[in-house]
N, C-alpha and C positions, 0 to 999 in steps of 0.2 A: 504493500500500500504506500509506504514511504517513497519507494522508488517511483511509483506511478505519479505521486504528488510532485516529486522533483521534476519528472519529465514534463508534466503539465506546466509547471512554473517556467521551465526552460523554453517550452514551446511558446508560451505567452510572451516571454521576454524577447525571443527572436522575432516573433511576428510583429510586436510593437515597434522594435527597432527597424525592421524592414519596411513597415508601413510608413514610418516617419521618413526614412531615407527616400522612399518612392515619391512621396508627396513634396518633399523638399526639392528634389531634383526636377520634378515637374515644373516648379516655379522657375528654377534656374534655366531650364531648357526652352521655356515658352518663346522668348524673343528670337531664337535662332532662325526659324523660317520667316519671321516677320521683318527683321532688321535688314537683311541683305536686299530684298526687293524695295523696301522703304527708302533705303539710302542709295541704291545703285541702279534702279530701273529708269532713271532719267526724268521722272516726274517731280517737279519742284513742290516742296511743302515747307512748313515752318520748322521742321526738324532738320532736313538736309540742306537748308540754306542758312543756317545759323552763322552769323558774322561773315558770310560770304566764303567760308572755308570749303575746300573740296569735299563732296559727299563721302568719298571713300575714307578720307581722314576723319570725318565725323563718325563714320561707321566704326573705325578703329577705336576712337575714344569711347563710343557707346559700348563696345565689347570689352573695353579695359576696366570701366568703372565698377561693374559688378564683381569681377574677380578681385579688385582692390578691396572691396568690402569683405569678400570671402577670405582674403588673405588675413585681414585684421581679425575677423571673427574666428577663423580656424586657429590662429595663434593664441587667442585669448579664451575662447569658450571651453576648449578641452581642459586646460588647467583650472579654469574657474569652476568647472563641474567637479574636478578633484576636490576643490575646497567647499563648494556649496551643495553638491549633490547633482546627480544626473537629471532627476525628475524636474526640479524647479527650473533648471537652465533650459531643458527641452520645451517646457511649457511656455516660458517667456519668449523664447526665440520663434516658436511656431506662430504665436499670436502677432509678434512684431513683424514677421515676414509677411503675414496677411495684410497688415497695415501698409507695408512697402508696396505690395502689388496694387492696393487701392490707389496709392499716390501715383503709381506708374500709369494706371488707367486714366486718371485725371490729366496727367501730362500729355498723353496721346490725344485726348479730346481737345485740349487748348493748344496743341502743337508747340509745347515749350520744351526746347532742348535742355536748358538748365534744370528744370524741374524733373525731367526724365532722368537726367544724370543723378540727381539727388535721390530719386526714388530707387533707382537701380543699386545705388551704393547702400542704402538702408537695407534693401532686400538681401543683397549679398552679405552684408555684415551679419545678419541674423541667420542666414542659411549656412553659415559656417558651422552649424551644429552637427554636421555629419561626423566630425571628430568625436563628439559626445556620444553619438550612437555607437560608433566603433569601440570607444573606450568602455561603454556599458557592457558590450558583449565580451570584450577582452578581459574585463575584471571578473565577470560572473561565470564564465565558462572556461573549460580547460581541454587540452588535448585535441582529439579528433573532432569533438563537438565544436570547439572554438574555431578550428580551421574551417569546418563546414559552414558555421554560422557567419563567419566573416566573408566567405565566398557568396553565401546567399544574400548578405547585406550588399556586396558589390553588385549582385544581380538586381537587387531592388533599385540601386542607384542607376544602373543601366536601363532598367525598365522605365525609370523616370525620364530618361533622355528619349525613350520611345513614346511615352504617353504625352509628354510636354509638346514636342513638335507636332504630333498627330492632332492634339487638342487645338493647337494654334491653327494648323492648316485647315481643319475642317469646321472651325467655328468662326473664322474670320468673316464668313458671309453674313453673320449676324452683327457685325461691327468689330472694329479693330480692338476695342477694349474687352470684348466678351471673354477671351481666354484668360485675361488677368482677373476678372471677377470670379470666374470658375475657380481659379487658384486661391482666391481669398476664401471661398466657401470650403474648399478642400483642406486648407491649412487650419482653419478654425475647427473643422471636424476632427482633424488630427490631434489638435490640442485637447479636445474632449476625450478622445480615445486614450491618449497618453495619460491623462489624469486618472482615468478609470483602470488602466492596465498596469501601471507601475505603482508599487507601494510607496507610501511616504517614507522619507529617509530621516533618520535621527539627526538633529542639528549638530553641526560640527563644533568640536570644542576649540577649534582654532580661533584666534582673536584678530587675525589679519583682516583688513578691510578689502573690499573688492578692488580698490585702486592699488593697494599693495600687491594683491594677486596679479593684477594686470601688468604692473611694472616689473615684478620680480619673479613671477612664475610662468611667464608666457613660454610657449613651446620653443621659441628660438633660443632660449637659454640652454637648450640641449646641445647647441652647436659648440659649446665649450668642450664637449667630449670628442676626441679625435675620430672614433669610429662613427659617431653620429654626424660629424661633419662630412665624412666620406659618403655616408648614406644620403645626406642632403644634396651633395653635388651630383651624384649619380641619378638620384630621383628627380632632381631639377631638370637635368638634361632629357631624361625620358618624358617627364611631364611636359616640357617644352615641345617635344616631338608630338605628343598627343594633343595638346591644346592648340598648337598651330594647325593641326588637322581639323579639330573640332570647330575652330573659329572661322576657318576660311574655305572649307569644302562647300558650305552653302553659297559662297560667292563664286566658286568654280562652277557650281551647278547653274547659277544665273548666267554666267558668261559663256560657258561651253555648250551644254545642252539647251540653255534658254529656259530653265525652270522658274516657276513662280512659287509662292508659299506652299501650295498643295503638292507640287512635284518634290520640293525639298522635304516636305513632311513624309512623303512616301519613301523616298530614299533613306531618310533617317530611320523610319520605322523598320525597313528591311535590315539595316545595319544593326540596330539595337535589338531586334528580335533574334538575330543570329548571336549577338553578344550575350543576351540574357539566357538563351538556350545553352550556350557554351558553359556558363557558370555551373550548371548542374554537374558537368563532368569535371570542371576545373576544381571544384571543392573536394574531390576525392584525394586520398593519400596516394602519392606516386613515389616510386624509387628514384634515387639520384639526388644530387646536390641541388638545393633550392636556387642558389645564385646562378649556377650554370644553366638550370632550366629557364630561369627568368631571362638570362642572356639570350638564349635561343629564340624565345618569343619576342624579345625586343628587336632582334635582327629581322624577323618576319614582319613585324609591325612597320618598321622603317622602310622595308622593301615595298610594301603595299602603298605607302604614302608616296614613295618615289614613282611607282607605276602610275598613280593618280596624276602626278605632276606632268609626266611626259606622254601619257596615253590619250586616246581619243575619248569620245563620250561613252561608248559602250565599255571599253576597258576600264575607264575611270569609275564608272558606276559599279562594276564588279569589284574593284579595289575597295571602294567605300563600304560595300556590304561585307566583304571578307575581313576587313579591318577588325571587326568585332571579335573574331576568334582568337588571334594571338594576344590581343590586348586583354581579353577576359582572363586568360591563363596568367599573364604577367601580373595583373591586378589581384589575382587570388593568391599568388605565391608570396609577393613582397610584404603585404601587411601581416600575414601570419608569421613569417620569419622574423619580422620586427617585433611583434608581440612576444615571441618566445625569447628573443635575444636581449631586448631592451626593456622588458616589462618592469624591471626594478626602478626605472626612472619615473614611473607613473604612466599607466596606459593612456590617460587623458592627454598628457603632454606628448607622448610618443605618437599617438594617432593624430594629435593636433599638428605635429611637425610634418607628418605626411600630407595632411590636408593643406597646410600652409604652403608647402612646396608646390602643390598643384595650383594653388591660387596665384602664387608668385609667377609661375610659368604662364598662366593666363595673361597676366599683366604684361610681362616681357614680350610675349609673342603677339599680343594685340598691338602693342606700340610699334614693334618692328614691322609687323604686317601692314600697319596703317601706312608706312612709308613704302615698303616693297610692292604692295599692290598698286601703287600709283604707277609703277613700271610694268609689272606683270604678276598676276596672282600666283603663277607657278613658282615664283622665286621663294615665297614663304613656305610653300609645300616642300620644295627641295631642301630648304634649310631645316625644316622639321624632320625630314628623313635623315639628314646628316647627323642631327643631334641624337636621334634614336639609335643610329648605328654606333655613335661614340659611346653612348650609355651602355650598350651591349658589350662593347670591347672593354670598357672600364669595369663592368661587373665581373668579367672573367679575371682580370688582373686582381681585383679585390678578393675574389674567392681564393686564388692561389696564395695571396699574401696572408690571409687568415689561416690557411692550412699550414703555412710555414711557421706562423706564430705559435701554434699549438705545441709542436714538438720542442720549440725553443723554450716555451714556458715550463714544459715538463722537465727539460734538462736543468733549468735553474732551480726547480724545486728539489 
């Protein structure tokens, strides 16, 4: 009976985390099929004519600001949940993200680029709670169940990238703000479910204020550790590879096959469906060294992005869809390995560092892409592929250096 009760609690915990991840990334993914046509199809509006700047440059800024909020939120929310508890942080951020989407809808109605930027920043800041959901699973679960749960959580994040673009593409006919209002309702519903599903936590005995936590316990403090700095550099390179692809393949779809929001939504749906299905297999236990397996999948990911950059419409579409397979495997391996190796630093901080790295990559690639796409969209895709290949090479070197360090440590003892 006790075993059954524990199994039920674990199932509820995993389901709650996955639902939160799903609905959080729905909101983050909503603008992807909307923004590229809005800024790049040649029709003038109050958003793409702001200050007379080039529309593609404004698109780059619009893509940058949400990840900037995610960067800050991911760095702070994980460690703050270590201090204040997972449940209250998840509740506050879910409601706050709903408010951010409501402001986004208002900005689109009045065609205010500055208000749109503020709204996307607020939303990104509060959607940085993905690190909290990861930390919650990492602290409560162990062994094979933790590996599977983190893989399922990744699947929920990927499904959000599927549902978000689909929702945007197929509800735009009811008005450009409709997808954002749907996101508001879903996030408020998520807050209610989290409140019911997660038990209240005992108040922390720590006396530090939230400001002290923000200043002294943010995830970037982990970079003082040499191994975590190495992890950060390698993960940043791979994340730049992935985010460069995510941010600019919709622009490639506008420019090469001539797709609008609905076409972008269908292409994204196919990619994310493949990615989500792959997580079922990716969460299983496999033989072999984790870093070497991640290296192989990073090479395949970068190769597909390179094919997208140089291929025609049909080859490029195939590369977009297939991208989800190696990336799902890579994203299943690395967080679990980090949870096992670096958990002593606090799972909230460790998962926050991973999320922060992804957000920083979004900012870097959006800014670089805003410039490179003025020349040719393929340039940012080729840069993404090169960074992915470098991360794979660096993973291999890191694996061998860790292997050499173990015998050396044994000899010293």
